[in-house]
BATIMI-437791 format. One line per 4 residues: number of its first residue (from 1); their letters; for each residue z, x, y of C-alpha. Coordinates in Angstrom, 2 decimals. Example, Ala and Ser with C-alpha at 12.3 -4.5 7.8 and 13.67 -1.06 7.14 Angstrom:
1 = as = 7.80/12.30/-4.50; 7.14/13.67/-1.06 $
//
This chain:
1 = mirv = 4.50/9.01/-14.14; 1.31/9.70/-16.07; -1.01/12.65/-16.29; -4.35/13.38/-17.84 $
5 = trla = -3.51/14.65/-21.33; -4.16/18.28/-22.23; -6.85/17.21/-24.71; -8.61/15.00/-22.18 $
9 = fatl = -8.43/17.71/-19.55; -9.85/20.31/-21.92; -12.73/17.99/-22.75; -13.45/17.36/-19.09 $
13 = avgl = -13.29/21.07/-18.29; -15.85/21.89/-20.94; -18.09/19.05/-19.81; -17.98/20.10/-16.18 $
17 = wgtt = -18.03/23.89/-16.36; -19.30/24.76/-19.81; -17.57/26.58/-22.65; -17.00/29.80/-20.74 $
21 = gala = -15.10/30.43/-17.53; -13.74/26.87/-17.27; -11.85/26.33/-14.03; -8.37/24.85/-13.90 $
25 = nepl = -8.16/21.65/-11.90; -6.04/21.64/-8.75; -2.63/20.01/-9.41; -1.71/17.22/-7.01 $
29 = nfll = 1.47/15.10/-7.00; 0.80/11.59/-5.71; 3.80/9.35/-4.96; 3.57/5.57/-4.90 $
33 = swra = 5.46/3.55/-2.31; 7.10/1.49/-5.07; 7.22/1.26/-8.84; 4.01/0.91/-10.86 $
37 = qaen = 2.52/-2.55/-10.40; -0.82/-4.32/-10.25; -1.02/-3.52/-6.54; -1.48/0.17/-7.51 $
41 = ggyy = -4.07/-0.55/-10.19; -6.95/1.28/-8.56; -5.10/4.59/-8.54; -4.13/4.26/-12.20 $
45 = tall = -7.70/3.35/-13.08; -8.94/6.50/-11.33; -6.55/8.57/-13.41; -7.27/6.84/-16.71 $
49 = kgyy = -11.03/6.99/-16.23; -10.95/10.67/-15.28; -12.33/10.16/-11.76; -9.86/12.59/-10.19 $
53 = aacg = -10.37/15.18/-12.94; -14.14/14.91/-12.62; -14.06/16.23/-9.05; -11.42/18.88/-9.61 $
57 = ldvt = -7.91/17.39/-9.47; -5.12/17.27/-12.02; -3.26/14.31/-10.52; 0.27/13.25/-11.39 $
61 = irqg = 1.17/9.75/-10.22; 4.87/9.40/-9.51; 6.59/6.07/-9.12; 8.53/5.14/-6.04 $
65 = gagi = 11.45/2.75/-6.00; 14.79/1.91/-4.46; 16.35/4.93/-2.78; 13.10/6.91/-2.78 $
69 = dpmq = 11.70/7.65/0.68; 8.00/8.56/0.30; 7.65/9.86/3.86; 10.72/12.07/3.51 $
73 = lltg = 9.40/13.55/0.27; 5.99/14.17/1.85; 7.42/15.88/4.92; 9.77/17.91/2.72 $
77 = gavd = 6.88/19.18/0.60; 8.11/17.56/-2.63; 4.80/15.69/-3.06; 1.24/16.41/-1.94 $
81 = atlv = 0.23/12.84/-1.09; 1.96/9.50/-0.82; 1.34/5.83/-0.27; 2.83/4.32/2.86 $
85 = sqnd = 3.08/0.57/3.28; 1.08/0.47/6.52; -0.30/2.46/9.47; 3.08/2.66/11.19 $
89 = gvlr = 4.48/5.10/8.63; 1.91/7.78/9.36; 2.35/7.29/13.10; 6.10/7.79/12.70 $
93 = mnea = 5.68/11.02/10.77; 3.53/12.41/13.58; 5.95/11.14/16.21; 8.74/13.01/14.40 $
97 = gfpa = 6.72/16.23/14.55; 5.20/16.28/11.07; 1.38/16.30/11.18; 0.14/13.84/8.55 $
101 = ravf = -3.01/11.80/8.29; -4.05/8.59/6.60; -7.23/9.19/4.59; -7.69/5.94/2.58 $
105 = aafq = -6.48/2.33/2.84; -6.73/0.28/-0.35; -5.58/-2.96/1.30; -7.66/-4.13/4.22 $
109 = rspq = -5.21/-7.00/4.76; -1.46/-6.68/4.47; 0.15/-8.55/1.54; 3.36/-9.08/3.55 $
113 = sfdv = 4.38/-12.69/4.01; 7.13/-15.18/4.75; 8.13/-17.77/2.13; 9.71/-21.14/2.88 $
117 = hpds = 10.94/-23.96/0.67; 8.38/-26.75/0.18; 10.84/-29.32/1.62; 12.06/-27.15/4.52 $
121 = gias = 10.05/-29.04/7.14; 8.36/-25.78/8.16; 4.62/-26.18/8.58; 3.89/-23.37/11.04 $
125 = fedm = 5.30/-20.12/12.39; 6.58/-22.01/15.43; 8.62/-24.22/13.10; 10.55/-21.16/11.92 $
129 = rghp = 12.40/-20.90/15.22; 16.10/-21.43/14.68; 15.89/-20.98/10.90; 17.64/-18.06/9.18 $
133 = imva = 15.00/-15.41/8.41; 15.68/-12.76/5.78; 14.23/-9.39/6.75; 14.66/-5.96/5.17 $
137 = aggn = 15.70/-3.04/7.35; 12.15/-1.72/7.60; 10.92/-5.02/8.99; 13.13/-4.64/12.05 $
141 = styw = 10.93/-1.80/13.27; 7.55/-3.13/12.17; 6.64/-6.81/12.07; 9.82/-8.42/13.46 $
145 = pffk = 9.33/-7.33/17.10; 5.75/-8.61/16.91; 6.78/-12.06/15.70; 9.68/-12.21/18.18 $
149 = qkyg = 7.23/-11.69/21.01; 4.45/-13.92/19.73; 6.42/-16.84/18.31; 9.70/-16.75/20.22 $
153 = fsde = 12.01/-15.74/17.37; 15.45/-14.36/18.20; 17.63/-11.71/16.59; 20.28/-14.38/15.97 $
157 = qlrt = 18.01/-15.69/13.21; 18.04/-12.39/11.31; 19.60/-12.19/7.88; 19.40/-9.16/5.59 $
161 = ftgq = 16.85/-9.23/2.78; 18.28/-7.19/-0.09; 15.33/-7.47/-2.45; 16.91/-10.42/-4.26 $
165 = fapf = 15.81/-14.03/-3.76; 19.12/-15.71/-4.67; 20.30/-16.13/-1.04; 16.95/-17.68/-0.11 $
169 = ladk = 17.03/-20.05/-3.08; 20.54/-21.16/-2.10; 19.47/-22.16/1.43; 16.58/-24.59/1.69 $
173 = kavt = 16.28/-23.97/5.43; 15.90/-20.21/5.01; 12.78/-18.09/5.43; 12.39/-14.88/3.44 $
177 = qdli = 10.08/-11.92/3.70; 7.96/-11.35/0.61; 4.75/-9.92/-0.76; 2.21/-12.62/-1.52 $
181 = tngp = 1.06/-10.67/-4.57; 4.27/-11.02/-6.59; 7.26/-12.76/-4.95; 6.09/-16.38/-5.24 $
185 = yvie = 5.45/-15.85/-8.94; 8.85/-14.25/-9.51; 10.60/-17.09/-7.66; 8.88/-19.78/-9.70 $
189 = qsgg = 9.42/-17.98/-13.00; 13.13/-17.73/-12.26; 13.41/-21.48/-11.86; 12.82/-21.68/-8.13 $
193 = pkvk = 10.33/-23.91/-6.32; 6.67/-23.34/-5.64; 7.16/-21.81/-2.19; 4.95/-22.25/0.83 $
197 = vflf = 3.55/-18.86/1.84; 2.60/-17.62/5.32; 0.53/-14.44/5.05; 1.18/-12.17/8.04 $
201 = adyg = -2.48/-11.18/8.24; -3.38/-14.78/9.02; -0.96/-14.85/11.96; -1.93/-11.74/13.89 $
205 = ynpy = -0.01/-8.97/12.14; -2.54/-7.09/10.06; -2.15/-3.34/9.59; -3.90/-1.44/6.85 $
209 = ssvv = -1.73/-1.34/3.74; -1.43/0.82/0.61; -2.40/3.73/2.85; -2.85/7.19/1.30 $
213 = avpq = -1.28/9.83/3.55; -1.53/13.62/3.22; -0.17/16.49/5.32; -2.54/18.08/7.80 $
217 = klid = -1.74/21.34/6.03; -3.38/20.05/2.84; -6.48/19.04/4.80; -6.67/22.47/6.41 $
221 = qkpk = -6.06/24.49/3.25; -7.60/22.31/0.51; -10.14/19.90/2.00; -11.97/19.62/-1.33 $
225 = avqc = -8.78/18.34/-2.97; -8.40/15.66/-0.28; -12.06/14.69/-0.63; -11.58/14.34/-4.38 $
229 = lveg = -8.48/12.21/-3.90; -10.41/9.84/-1.63; -13.52/9.71/-3.82; -11.53/9.25/-7.02 $
233 = srkg = -9.40/6.52/-5.47; -12.47/4.65/-4.23; -14.09/4.80/-7.67; -10.83/3.77/-9.30 $
237 = wtey = -10.40/0.70/-7.10; -14.03/-0.29/-7.50; -13.72/-0.13/-11.30; -10.30/-1.80/-11.31 $
241 = lkdp = -11.65/-4.87/-9.52; -14.30/-5.15/-12.24; -11.97/-4.57/-15.20; -8.21/-4.38/-14.65 $
245 = apaf = -7.28/-4.34/-18.36; -6.85/-0.54/-18.84; -4.65/-0.22/-15.76; -2.66/-3.33/-16.75 $
249 = aeia = -1.84/-1.77/-20.13; -0.75/1.52/-18.55; 1.32/-0.13/-15.83; 3.11/-2.39/-18.33 $
253 = kiap = 3.93/0.65/-20.44; 5.35/2.59/-17.49; 7.16/-0.35/-15.85; 7.80/-3.08/-18.46 $
257 = entp = 8.94/-5.59/-15.84; 5.21/-6.11/-15.27; 4.59/-8.99/-17.66; 1.01/-10.09/-18.43 $
261 = gllk = 1.59/-13.15/-16.25; 2.81/-11.14/-13.27; -0.02/-8.62/-13.53; -2.62/-11.39/-13.64 $
265 = yafd = -0.99/-13.27/-10.77; -0.92/-10.18/-8.56; -4.52/-9.28/-9.35; -5.82/-12.82/-8.82 $
269 = tmlk = -3.89/-13.08/-5.55; -5.42/-9.84/-4.27; -8.88/-11.23/-4.95; -8.20/-14.73/-3.61 $
273 = nklv = -6.78/-13.46/-0.32; -9.38/-10.69/0.11; -6.71/-8.02/0.43; -8.89/-5.18/-0.88 $
277 = esdd = -12.43/-6.30/-0.14; -13.65/-7.23/3.34; -16.74/-7.20/5.53; -15.98/-3.55/6.29 $
281 = taka = -15.76/-2.57/2.62; -19.01/-4.41/1.89; -20.70/-2.08/4.38; -18.87/1.19/3.83 $
285 = gigi = -16.93/1.03/0.57; -13.40/0.26/-0.58; -10.61/2.05/1.26; -12.54/2.21/4.52 $
289 = mtde = -10.75/2.46/7.86; -12.21/2.15/11.34; -11.35/3.57/14.73; -11.32/0.05/16.14 $
293 = rwka = -8.68/-1.22/13.71; -6.46/1.81/14.27; -6.76/1.51/18.03; -5.95/-2.21/18.02 $
297 = haem = -2.89/-1.77/15.82; -1.60/1.18/17.83; -2.00/-0.75/21.10; -0.06/-3.66/19.60 $
301 = lvki = 2.78/-1.30/18.55; 2.95/0.09/22.08; 2.91/-3.42/23.57; 5.94/-4.53/21.55 $
305 = glfk = 7.81/-1.33/22.40; 7.79/0.47/19.04; 5.81/3.46/20.32; 5.40/5.12/23.70 $
309 = petd = 2.18/4.57/25.67; 1.38/8.28/25.43; 1.42/8.19/21.60; -1.82/9.75/20.32 $
313 = ytka = -2.60/7.44/17.43; -5.81/9.35/16.61; -3.72/12.16/15.12; -2.43/9.80/12.42 $
317 = ytle = -5.71/9.32/10.55; -9.09/10.82/9.81; -12.30/9.10/8.71; -13.91/12.38/7.65 $
321 = flkn = -13.31/12.02/3.92; -14.23/8.34/3.78; -17.53/9.07/5.51; -18.30/11.79/2.97 $
325 = aap = -17.43/9.62/-0.04; -20.07/7.48/-1.70; -19.62/3.75/-0.92 $
//
C-alpha cells in the first residue's frame, strides 16, 4: 500500500488552507480487487499527483490478492471503498442486505476474455462447444450462464481455472478464461504460444469493470469524501492515459512481478481495445456510468437466472457524484 507522505501532506495542507488552522484530510482506505498492476494505474496516479489530497482525502491504497475478498471487507467495515470486478458484485452486496453503491467505473469494457491455442481449430465462440473450458469459481455465477444460454455451452465442458496456465498449455484443445490486458503476454513470455483471444465485450457480455463501490453509509455521512474519491479518480485516470510512467514506477516498486514489458503490454492493450475510453467518456468524462447500461446488464442477469425479477438494480449505483465531477 502507499500513502501520501507526511511531508507532501503538510505541503498540500499549507497550500490549500494557509499557514494557520490547517485542516486534516479525511482518511480513506481504498482496496483494490487484485494486486497492484497497470490496470489500476489511474488510482495510483491520483494518489501520486495529490489529486485526492487536493480535495480533502488522505487515501491509502491497499492491494488485493488471493484469499482477499474485497466485498467481504467492505461489508465488514474493514475498508471504506473497494474495487469490484464488475456490476454484479455491487448488486450481490445489496441482495445480501448490505447497501452499497457503485460510484465510478474505470473500465467501460470488460477485459475478461477466453484464450485458445492458435492451432485449436477454434475460430468463433460456437466452435468452443465440446471443448474443455477453464473457468474460475466466480465465473460460474457471472459470465458462464450467459455464454451457456447464448452459445449452447454445457456444464460438462467446465474445468477449474486455478490462476495457472499450465493445464491450458498442456491441452491444445482447451479454452481458458483470462484478462486480455495481461494473460496473453504472460503465456508467451513463459514459452507458450501467441494465443487467439476472444474478448467477452465483443460477444455480448459487457459489464462495467474496475468499479469503485462504497457503502451507502459513507454517502450519507461523508458525501464530500465520496465526491473527492470520484473526482480524484477521474483526474488520475485522465493523467495516467497521458503519462503512465509515474504510476508504472510505483506499481513496479510495490509489486515487482510487474516488469516493464508487462506494464507496457497492459497499458497498450487497454488503449487498443478502448477499455477505458468510449463514446460515453468522450461526452461525460472517464469513469462515467449510465442508467441505460445498468438497466441492460441487470435485465440480462435476470434473464439468465442470476437475479430475481424483483431485484431493484437502481439501488446498486448512483450517478450523482459523476454528474458533479468535472469531465
